[in-house]
A tleap script that builds the chain and sets N, CA, C and O, in Angstrom:
source leaprc.protein.ff14SB
mol = sequence {
  NMET ARG GLN GLN ILE VAL LEU PHE GLY ALA
  ILE ALA LEU LEU VAL LEU LEU GLY TYR PHE
  VAL TRP PRO THR PRO TYR ARG TYR ILE VAL
  LEU PRO GLY THR SER PRO MET VAL LEU ARG
  ILE ASN ARG PHE THR ASP ARG VAL TRP ARG
  LEU ARG MET GLY ASP LEU ASP TRP PHE ASN
  PRO ALA GLU TYR ASP GLU ILE ALA ALA ARG
  SER SER ASP GLU ILE LYS ARG ARG CYS HIE
  LYS ALA GLU MET GLU GLY ALA PHE GLN ASP
  PRO GLN ASN ARG ARG VAL ILE GLU LEU ARG
  GLY TYR THR PHE SER CYS CPRO
}
set mol.1.N position { 6.513 -36.630 -29.389 }
set mol.1.CA position { 5.248 -36.821 -28.714 }
set mol.1.C position { 5.429 -36.833 -27.183 }
set mol.1.O position { 4.633 -36.264 -26.436 }
set mol.2.N position { 6.501 -37.501 -26.754 }
set mol.2.CA position { 6.743 -37.600 -25.321 }
set mol.2.C position { 7.045 -36.214 -24.739 }
set mol.2.O position { 6.617 -35.910 -23.626 }
set mol.3.N position { 7.768 -35.384 -25.468 }
set mol.3.CA position { 8.085 -34.041 -24.996 }
set mol.3.C position { 6.826 -33.196 -24.864 }
set mol.3.O position { 6.716 -32.395 -23.935 }
set mol.4.N position { 5.886 -33.360 -25.768 }
set mol.4.CA position { 4.633 -32.611 -25.688 }
set mol.4.C position { 3.825 -33.018 -24.470 }
set mol.4.O position { 3.211 -32.175 -23.816 }
set mol.5.N position { 3.825 -34.312 -24.163 }
set mol.5.CA position { 3.086 -34.791 -22.985 }
set mol.5.C position { 3.731 -34.266 -21.710 }
set mol.5.O position { 3.030 -33.840 -20.792 }
set mol.6.N position { 5.057 -34.291 -21.644 }
set mol.6.CA position { 5.763 -33.770 -20.467 }
set mol.6.C position { 5.526 -32.272 -20.326 }
set mol.6.O position { 5.285 -31.781 -19.223 }
set mol.7.N position { 5.592 -31.552 -21.427 }
set mol.7.CA position { 5.346 -30.112 -21.392 }
set mol.7.C position { 3.914 -29.810 -20.953 }
set mol.7.O position { 3.693 -28.925 -20.127 }
set mol.8.N position { 2.938 -30.542 -21.502 }
set mol.8.CA position { 1.541 -30.348 -21.107 }
set mol.8.C position { 1.343 -30.668 -19.626 }
set mol.8.O position { 0.636 -29.945 -18.925 }
set mol.9.N position { 1.963 -31.743 -19.150 }
set mol.9.CA position { 1.853 -32.119 -17.737 }
set mol.9.C position { 2.466 -31.068 -16.827 }
set mol.9.O position { 1.908 -30.757 -15.774 }
set mol.10.N position { 3.604 -30.520 -17.222 }
set mol.10.CA position { 4.249 -29.485 -16.411 }
set mol.10.C position { 3.398 -28.221 -16.351 }
set mol.10.O position { 3.244 -27.616 -15.290 }
set mol.11.N position { 2.854 -27.833 -17.485 }
set mol.11.CA position { 1.992 -26.642 -17.513 }
set mol.11.C position { 0.737 -26.872 -16.677 }
set mol.11.O position { 0.325 -25.991 -15.923 }
set mol.12.N position { 0.127 -28.048 -16.806 }
set mol.12.CA position { -1.072 -28.366 -16.023 }
set mol.12.C position { -0.752 -28.362 -14.527 }
set mol.12.O position { -1.541 -27.864 -13.724 }
set mol.13.N position { 0.389 -28.909 -14.158 }
set mol.13.CA position { 0.785 -28.926 -12.744 }
set mol.13.C position { 0.991 -27.505 -12.216 }
set mol.13.O position { 0.560 -27.192 -11.107 }
set mol.14.N position { 1.639 -26.654 -12.991 }
set mol.14.CA position { 1.832 -25.265 -12.568 }
set mol.14.C position { 0.506 -24.517 -12.443 }
set mol.14.O position { 0.312 -23.746 -11.504 }
set mol.15.N position { -0.391 -24.741 -13.375 }
set mol.15.CA position { -1.700 -24.086 -13.303 }
set mol.15.C position { -2.460 -24.556 -12.066 }
set mol.15.O position { -3.028 -23.737 -11.343 }
set mol.16.N position { -2.476 -25.848 -11.816 }
set mol.16.CA position { -3.174 -26.371 -10.631 }
set mol.16.C position { -2.511 -25.876 -9.342 }
set mol.16.O position { -3.197 -25.510 -8.388 }
set mol.17.N position { -1.204 -25.868 -9.318 }
set mol.17.CA position { -0.493 -25.364 -8.143 }
set mol.17.C position { -0.824 -23.888 -7.920 }
set mol.17.O position { -1.089 -23.475 -6.791 }
set mol.18.N position { -0.810 -23.102 -8.980 }
set mol.18.CA position { -1.141 -21.683 -8.863 }
set mol.18.C position { -2.578 -21.449 -8.441 }
set mol.18.O position { -2.866 -20.509 -7.701 }
set mol.19.N position { -3.472 -22.291 -8.904 }
set mol.19.CA position { -4.891 -22.095 -8.588 }
set mol.19.C position { -5.231 -22.507 -7.159 }
set mol.19.O position { -5.964 -21.800 -6.469 }
set mol.20.N position { -4.709 -23.635 -6.715 }
set mol.20.CA position { -5.098 -24.147 -5.405 }
set mol.20.C position { -4.187 -23.705 -4.265 }
set mol.20.O position { -4.645 -23.621 -3.126 }
set mol.21.N position { -2.933 -23.423 -4.528 }
set mol.21.CA position { -2.001 -23.105 -3.446 }
set mol.21.C position { -1.804 -21.607 -3.303 }
set mol.21.O position { -1.687 -21.120 -2.179 }
set mol.22.N position { -1.763 -20.867 -4.383 }
set mol.22.CA position { -1.421 -19.451 -4.318 }
set mol.22.C position { -2.461 -18.611 -5.049 }
set mol.22.O position { -2.091 -17.851 -5.944 }
set mol.23.N position { -3.741 -18.712 -4.710 }
set mol.23.CA position { -4.747 -17.945 -5.455 }
set mol.23.C position { -4.772 -16.464 -5.109 }
set mol.23.O position { -5.264 -15.663 -5.904 }
set mol.24.N position { -4.267 -16.086 -3.974 }
set mol.24.CA position { -4.307 -14.697 -3.547 }
set mol.24.C position { -3.063 -14.392 -2.731 }
set mol.24.O position { -2.522 -15.286 -2.079 }
set mol.25.N position { -2.603 -13.166 -2.752 }
set mol.25.CA position { -1.442 -12.849 -1.920 }
set mol.25.C position { -1.800 -12.698 -0.442 }
set mol.25.O position { -0.938 -12.355 0.366 }
set mol.26.N position { -3.047 -12.948 -0.083 }
set mol.26.CA position { -3.488 -12.728 1.294 }
set mol.26.C position { -3.824 -14.043 1.977 }
set mol.26.O position { -4.216 -15.017 1.334 }
set mol.27.N position { -3.661 -14.047 3.287 }
set mol.27.CA position { -4.213 -15.129 4.099 }
set mol.27.C position { -5.170 -14.485 5.082 }
set mol.27.O position { -4.960 -13.353 5.517 }
set mol.28.N position { -6.199 -15.196 5.421 }
set mol.28.CA position { -7.261 -14.649 6.257 }
set mol.28.C position { -7.308 -15.416 7.564 }
set mol.28.O position { -7.215 -16.643 7.581 }
set mol.29.N position { -7.453 -14.678 8.666 }
set mol.29.CA position { -7.608 -15.308 9.980 }
set mol.29.C position { -8.736 -14.594 10.715 }
set mol.29.O position { -9.050 -13.437 10.437 }
set mol.30.N position { -9.326 -15.301 11.643 }
set mol.30.CA position { -10.381 -14.730 12.482 }
set mol.30.C position { -9.885 -14.756 13.912 }
set mol.30.O position { -9.519 -15.807 14.437 }
set mol.31.N position { -9.877 -13.586 14.541 }
set mol.31.CA position { -9.484 -13.517 15.940 }
set mol.31.C position { -10.712 -13.752 16.809 }
set mol.31.O position { -11.654 -12.961 16.765 }
set mol.32.N position { -10.720 -14.819 17.595 }
set mol.32.CA position { -11.863 -15.058 18.464 }
set mol.32.C position { -11.844 -14.106 19.650 }
set mol.32.O position { -10.804 -13.546 19.996 }
set mol.33.N position { -12.968 -13.935 20.248 }
set mol.33.CA position { -13.067 -13.051 21.406 }
set mol.33.C position { -14.501 -12.591 21.555 }
set mol.33.O position { -15.423 -13.250 21.074 }
set mol.34.N position { -14.693 -11.470 22.213 }
set mol.34.CA position { -16.050 -10.974 22.411 }
set mol.34.C position { -16.697 -10.620 21.074 }
set mol.34.O position { -17.873 -10.911 20.859 }
set mol.35.N position { -15.943 -10.000 20.185 }
set mol.35.CA position { -16.457 -9.744 18.839 }
set mol.35.C position { -15.397 -10.223 17.853 }
set mol.35.O position { -14.345 -9.597 17.727 }
set mol.36.N position { -15.661 -11.333 17.148 }
set mol.36.CA position { -14.648 -11.865 16.224 }
set mol.36.C position { -14.265 -10.831 15.173 }
set mol.36.O position { -15.109 -10.076 14.691 }
set mol.37.N position { -12.998 -10.809 14.828 }
set mol.37.CA position { -12.475 -9.841 13.884 }
set mol.37.C position { -11.775 -10.597 12.755 }
set mol.37.O position { -10.940 -11.464 13.015 }
set mol.38.N position { -12.108 -10.276 11.510 }
set mol.38.CA position { -11.470 -10.909 10.366 }
set mol.38.C position { -10.281 -10.057 9.947 }
set mol.38.O position { -10.422 -8.858 9.704 }
set mol.39.N position { -9.115 -10.677 9.863 }
set mol.39.CA position { -7.902 -9.985 9.448 }
set mol.39.C position { -7.412 -10.570 8.134 }
set mol.39.O position { -7.489 -11.778 7.911 }
set mol.40.N position { -6.910 -9.705 7.271 }
set mol.40.CA position { -6.316 -10.118 6.002 }
set mol.40.C position { -4.851 -9.700 6.050 }
set mol.40.O position { -4.541 -8.523 6.239 }
set mol.41.N position { -3.957 -10.660 5.879 }
set mol.41.CA position { -2.533 -10.392 5.972 }
set mol.41.C position { -1.899 -10.645 4.612 }
set mol.41.O position { -2.060 -11.722 4.038 }
set mol.42.N position { -1.183 -9.660 4.098 }
set mol.42.CA position { -0.505 -9.810 2.822 }
set mol.42.C position { 0.699 -10.719 3.011 }
set mol.42.O position { 1.535 -10.477 3.881 }
set mol.43.N position { 0.787 -11.760 2.200 }
set mol.43.CA position { 1.888 -12.718 2.335 }
set mol.43.C position { 3.226 -12.122 1.979 }
set mol.43.O position { 4.254 -12.585 2.472 }
set mol.44.N position { 3.243 -11.109 1.137 }
set mol.44.CA position { 4.499 -10.535 0.671 }
set mol.44.C position { 4.998 -9.419 1.579 }
set mol.44.O position { 6.193 -9.350 1.868 }
set mol.45.N position { 4.103 -8.542 2.035 }
set mol.45.CA position { 4.522 -7.373 2.817 }
set mol.45.C position { 4.182 -7.472 4.297 }
set mol.45.O position { 4.644 -6.642 5.081 }
set mol.46.N position { 3.393 -8.454 4.703 }
set mol.46.CA position { 2.942 -8.648 6.091 }
set mol.46.C position { 2.084 -7.496 6.603 }
set mol.46.O position { 1.922 -7.341 7.813 }
set mol.47.N position { 1.535 -6.688 5.702 }
set mol.47.CA position { 0.611 -5.636 6.138 }
set mol.47.C position { -0.712 -6.280 6.528 }
set mol.47.O position { -1.142 -7.258 5.916 }
set mol.48.N position { -1.349 -5.727 7.547 }
set mol.48.CA position { -2.573 -6.301 8.089 }
set mol.48.C position { -3.731 -5.341 7.834 }
set mol.48.O position { -3.635 -4.146 8.115 }
set mol.49.N position { -4.824 -5.880 7.300 }
set mol.49.CA position { -6.059 -5.124 7.139 }
set mol.49.C position { -7.125 -5.774 8.009 }
set mol.49.O position { -7.141 -6.992 8.189 }
set mol.50.N position { -7.995 -4.963 8.535 }
set mol.50.CA position { -9.097 -5.438 9.362 }
set mol.50.C position { -10.402 -5.163 8.625 }
set mol.50.O position { -10.572 -4.087 8.053 }
set mol.51.N position { -11.317 -6.115 8.633 }
set mol.51.CA position { -12.609 -5.926 7.989 }
set mol.51.C position { -13.505 -5.119 8.916 }
set mol.51.O position { -13.767 -5.519 10.050 }
set mol.52.N position { -13.972 -3.970 8.417 }
set mol.52.CA position { -14.912 -3.152 9.191 }
set mol.52.C position { -16.314 -3.601 8.814 }
set mol.52.O position { -16.716 -3.518 7.654 }
set mol.53.N position { -17.039 -4.070 9.789 }
set mol.53.CA position { -18.347 -4.651 9.525 }
set mol.53.C position { -19.375 -3.625 9.080 }
set mol.53.O position { -20.237 -3.946 8.262 }
set mol.54.N position { -19.314 -2.412 9.588 }
set mol.54.CA position { -20.290 -1.402 9.207 }
set mol.54.C position { -20.191 -1.038 7.733 }
set mol.54.O position { -21.206 -0.876 7.055 }
set mol.55.N position { -18.963 -0.912 7.242 }
set mol.55.CA position { -18.737 -0.514 5.855 }
set mol.55.C position { -18.491 -1.704 4.944 }
set mol.55.O position { -18.543 -1.564 3.722 }
set mol.56.N position { -18.222 -2.885 5.518 }
set mol.56.CA position { -17.751 -4.048 4.766 }
set mol.56.C position { -16.586 -3.637 3.874 }
set mol.56.O position { -16.581 -3.870 2.666 }
set mol.57.N position { -15.606 -3.021 4.516 }
set mol.57.CA position { -14.440 -2.512 3.817 }
set mol.57.C position { -13.203 -2.896 4.621 }
set mol.57.O position { -13.266 -3.033 5.842 }
set mol.58.N position { -12.083 -3.066 3.932 }
set mol.58.CA position { -10.835 -3.395 4.601 }
set mol.58.C position { -10.151 -2.123 5.070 }
set mol.58.O position { -10.090 -1.136 4.337 }
set mol.59.N position { -9.640 -2.148 6.289 }
set mol.59.CA position { -9.033 -0.979 6.917 }
set mol.59.C position { -7.671 -1.370 7.465 }
set mol.59.O position { -7.550 -2.356 8.192 }
set mol.60.N position { -6.655 -0.608 7.121 }
set mol.60.CA position { -5.311 -0.849 7.615 }
set mol.60.C position { -4.913 0.315 8.512 }
set mol.60.O position { -4.610 1.397 8.009 }
set mol.61.N position { -4.906 0.121 9.833 }
set mol.61.CA position { -4.580 1.229 10.742 }
set mol.61.C position { -3.193 1.823 10.503 }
set mol.61.O position { -3.026 3.039 10.593 }
set mol.62.N position { -2.202 0.998 10.204 }
set mol.62.CA position { -0.846 1.517 9.984 }
set mol.62.C position { -0.798 2.375 8.721 }
set mol.62.O position { -0.185 3.443 8.714 }
set mol.63.N position { -1.444 1.905 7.658 }
set mol.63.CA position { -1.463 2.677 6.417 }
set mol.63.C position { -2.243 3.974 6.600 }
set mol.63.O position { -1.855 5.012 6.065 }
set mol.64.N position { -3.335 3.921 7.350 }
set mol.64.CA position { -4.122 5.120 7.644 }
set mol.64.C position { -3.273 6.164 8.360 }
set mol.64.O position { -3.296 7.342 8.004 }
set mol.65.N position { -2.521 5.725 9.375 }
set mol.65.CA position { -1.659 6.649 10.123 }
set mol.65.C position { -0.553 7.225 9.240 }
set mol.65.O position { -0.214 8.403 9.354 }
set mol.66.N position { 0.012 6.387 8.355 }
set mol.66.CA position { 1.054 6.869 7.447 }
set mol.66.C position { 0.517 7.944 6.509 }
set mol.66.O position { 1.151 8.980 6.313 }
set mol.67.N position { -0.650 7.692 5.934 }
set mol.67.CA position { -1.251 8.664 5.012 }
set mol.67.C position { -1.606 9.941 5.757 }
set mol.67.O position { -1.389 11.039 5.245 }
set mol.68.N position { -2.150 9.806 6.963 }
set mol.68.CA position { -2.508 10.993 7.747 }
set mol.68.C position { -1.273 11.828 8.069 }
set mol.68.O position { -1.325 13.056 8.006 }
set mol.69.N position { -0.176 11.183 8.408 }
set mol.69.CA position { 1.048 11.923 8.745 }
set mol.69.C position { 1.661 12.585 7.510 }
set mol.69.O position { 2.075 13.743 7.562 }
set mol.70.N position { 1.715 11.847 6.407 }
set mol.70.CA position { 2.334 12.382 5.188 }
set mol.70.C position { 1.483 13.448 4.532 }
set mol.70.O position { 2.008 14.398 3.951 }
set mol.71.N position { 0.165 13.296 4.623 }
set mol.71.CA position { -0.729 14.166 3.859 }
set mol.71.C position { -1.512 15.123 4.733 }
set mol.71.O position { -2.587 15.570 4.333 }
set mol.72.N position { -1.016 15.450 5.904 }
set mol.72.CA position { -1.776 16.325 6.795 }
set mol.72.C position { -2.006 17.697 6.168 }
set mol.72.O position { -3.080 18.277 6.328 }
set mol.73.N position { -1.017 18.216 5.462 }
set mol.73.CA position { -1.198 19.516 4.798 }
set mol.73.C position { -2.260 19.434 3.702 }
set mol.73.O position { -3.072 20.345 3.538 }
set mol.74.N position { -2.240 18.329 2.958 }
set mol.74.CA position { -3.243 18.136 1.900 }
set mol.74.C position { -4.650 18.032 2.496 }
set mol.74.O position { -5.600 18.587 1.946 }
set mol.75.N position { -4.780 17.328 3.612 }
set mol.75.CA position { -6.088 17.185 4.264 }
set mol.75.C position { -6.579 18.541 4.750 }
set mol.75.O position { -7.743 18.890 4.555 }
set mol.76.N position { -5.698 19.304 5.381 }
set mol.76.CA position { -6.084 20.644 5.857 }
set mol.76.C position { -6.477 21.545 4.690 }
set mol.76.O position { -7.443 22.303 4.779 }
set mol.77.N position { -5.719 21.457 3.594 }
set mol.77.CA position { -6.014 22.286 2.424 }
set mol.77.C position { -7.376 21.924 1.836 }
set mol.77.O position { -8.156 22.809 1.484 }
set mol.78.N position { -7.660 20.638 1.729 }
set mol.78.CA position { -8.956 20.215 1.183 }
set mol.78.C position { -10.109 20.613 2.105 }
set mol.78.O position { -11.170 21.023 1.633 }
set mol.79.N position { -9.906 20.496 3.402 }
set mol.79.CA position { -10.951 20.901 4.356 }
set mol.79.C position { -11.223 22.400 4.240 }
set mol.79.O position { -12.376 22.830 4.205 }
set mol.80.N position { -10.157 23.183 4.181 }
set mol.80.CA position { -10.316 24.630 4.064 }
set mol.80.C position { -11.035 24.990 2.757 }
set mol.80.O position { -11.920 25.846 2.741 }
set mol.81.N position { -10.650 24.334 1.679 }
set mol.81.CA position { -11.286 24.601 0.383 }
set mol.81.C position { -12.774 24.240 0.428 }
set mol.81.O position { -13.609 24.982 -0.088 }
set mol.82.N position { -13.100 23.107 1.041 }
set mol.82.CA position { -14.502 22.693 1.137 }
set mol.82.C position { -15.304 23.678 1.991 }
set mol.82.O position { -16.451 23.990 1.669 }
set mol.83.N position { -14.706 24.165 3.073 }
set mol.83.CA position { -15.401 25.142 3.912 }
set mol.83.C position { -15.625 26.442 3.161 }
set mol.83.O position { -16.685 27.057 3.280 }
set mol.84.N position { -14.631 26.866 2.387 }
set mol.84.CA position { -14.770 28.113 1.628 }
set mol.84.C position { -15.846 27.992 0.548 }
set mol.84.O position { -16.505 28.975 0.210 }
set mol.85.N position { -16.019 26.783 0.008 }
set mol.85.CA position { -17.040 26.563 -1.017 }
set mol.85.C position { -18.410 26.299 -0.404 }
set mol.85.O position { -19.391 26.141 -1.131 }
set mol.86.N position { -18.488 26.250 0.921 }
set mol.86.CA position { -19.764 26.060 1.596 }
set mol.86.C position { -20.232 24.624 1.674 }
set mol.86.O position { -21.429 24.371 1.808 }
set mol.87.N position { -19.310 23.680 1.595 }
set mol.87.CA position { -19.696 22.272 1.582 }
set mol.87.C position { -20.214 21.784 2.929 }
set mol.87.O position { -21.003 20.841 2.978 }
set mol.88.N position { -19.786 22.405 4.017 }
set mol.88.CA position { -20.145 21.901 5.342 }
set mol.88.C position { -21.202 22.766 6.029 }
set mol.88.O position { -21.335 22.698 7.251 }
set mol.89.N position { -21.945 23.563 5.294 }
set mol.89.CA position { -22.927 24.442 5.929 }
set mol.89.C position { -24.131 23.665 6.455 }
set mol.89.O position { -24.702 24.034 7.481 }
set mol.90.N position { -24.513 22.618 5.779 }
set mol.90.CA position { -25.642 21.806 6.222 }
set mol.90.C position { -25.176 20.909 7.374 }
set mol.90.O position { -24.176 20.208 7.225 }
set mol.91.N position { -25.870 20.912 8.516 }
set mol.91.CA position { -25.421 20.086 9.650 }
set mol.91.C position { -25.462 18.592 9.357 }
set mol.91.O position { -24.830 17.810 10.067 }
set mol.92.N position { -26.198 18.179 8.316 }
set mol.92.CA position { -26.255 16.767 7.949 }
set mol.92.C position { -24.962 16.303 7.271 }
set mol.92.O position { -24.653 15.111 7.286 }
set mol.93.N position { -24.210 17.223 6.681 }
set mol.93.CA position { -22.980 16.855 5.978 }
set mol.93.C position { -21.918 16.412 6.965 }
set mol.93.O position { -21.702 17.048 7.997 }
set mol.94.N position { -21.264 15.324 6.639 }
set mol.94.CA position { -20.131 14.875 7.457 }
set mol.94.C position { -18.913 15.681 7.052 }
set mol.94.O position { -18.662 15.899 5.867 }
set mol.95.N position { -18.172 16.113 8.034 }
set mol.95.CA position { -16.977 16.919 7.761 }
set mol.95.C position { -15.791 15.974 7.556 }
set mol.95.O position { -14.916 15.862 8.415 }
set mol.96.N position { -15.776 15.292 6.398 }
set mol.96.CA position { -14.706 14.348 6.096 }
set mol.96.C position { -14.147 14.615 4.711 }
set mol.96.O position { -14.822 15.155 3.835 }
set mol.97.N position { -12.917 14.229 4.545 }
set mol.97.CA position { -12.212 14.318 3.272 }
set mol.97.C position { -11.752 12.912 2.917 }
set mol.97.O position { -11.198 12.209 3.762 }
set mol.98.N position { -11.976 12.497 1.674 }
set mol.98.CA position { -11.504 11.193 1.221 }
set mol.98.C position { -10.166 11.360 0.523 }
set mol.98.O position { -9.994 12.226 -0.335 }
set mol.99.N position { -9.224 10.514 0.910 }
set mol.99.CA position { -7.893 10.563 0.330 }
set mol.99.C position { -7.343 9.147 0.264 }
set mol.99.O position { -7.184 8.492 1.294 }
set mol.100.N position { -7.054 8.675 -0.930 }
set mol.100.CA position { -6.481 7.344 -1.179 }
set mol.100.C position { -7.302 6.224 -0.549 }
set mol.100.O position { -6.743 5.272 -0.004 }
set mol.101.N position { -8.608 6.335 -0.622 }
set mol.101.CA position { -9.488 5.292 -0.129 }
set mol.101.C position { -9.809 5.352 1.348 }
set mol.101.O position { -10.543 4.501 1.850 }
set mol.102.N position { -9.284 6.326 2.051 }
set mol.102.CA position { -9.569 6.493 3.475 }
set mol.102.C position { -10.272 7.829 3.692 }
set mol.102.O position { -10.104 8.761 2.905 }
set mol.103.N position { -11.054 7.918 4.753 }
set mol.103.CA position { -11.725 9.170 5.071 }
set mol.103.C position { -11.062 9.766 6.308 }
set mol.103.O position { -10.773 9.070 7.280 }
set mol.104.N position { -10.829 11.080 6.240 }
set mol.104.CA position { -10.205 11.812 7.332 }
set mol.104.C position { -11.153 12.922 7.752 }
set mol.104.O position { -11.698 13.630 6.906 }
set mol.105.N position { -11.352 13.077 9.063 }
set mol.105.CA position { -12.227 14.132 9.526 }
set mol.105.C position { -11.479 15.452 9.511 }
set mol.105.O position { -10.273 15.519 9.748 }
set mol.106.N position { -12.241 16.501 9.223 }
set mol.106.CA position { -11.640 17.833 9.188 }
set mol.106.C position { -11.432 18.348 10.601 }
set mol.106.O position { -12.259 18.122 11.484 }
set mol.107.N position { -10.315 19.044 10.809 }
set mol.107.CA position { -10.056 19.585 12.157 }
set mol.107.C position { -11.005 20.705 12.509 }
set mol.107.O position { -10.921 21.264 13.603 }
savepdb mol mol.pdb
quit
């Protein structure tokens, strides 16, 4: 009986610790200034995302630059394909390509 109580207490303690101390791999900070900026920092990788207020979406400038550099040929290929299919003929259409959750403008 005593072992069951100790086991239950240990499990309950781990669940409470996991729920209140480590609920997310991110920590959030607000940078004060002329326009406050909300940043989300991954506790494991230290990658930083910024909340874009217009889209209410998280944006990581470093990851965006990495994807743009690695996938520049893919972006150009998709832009060319879209132009050949007539996707950008209407002036209302934005000349952007979506890749891995980010949008890249066509050259």
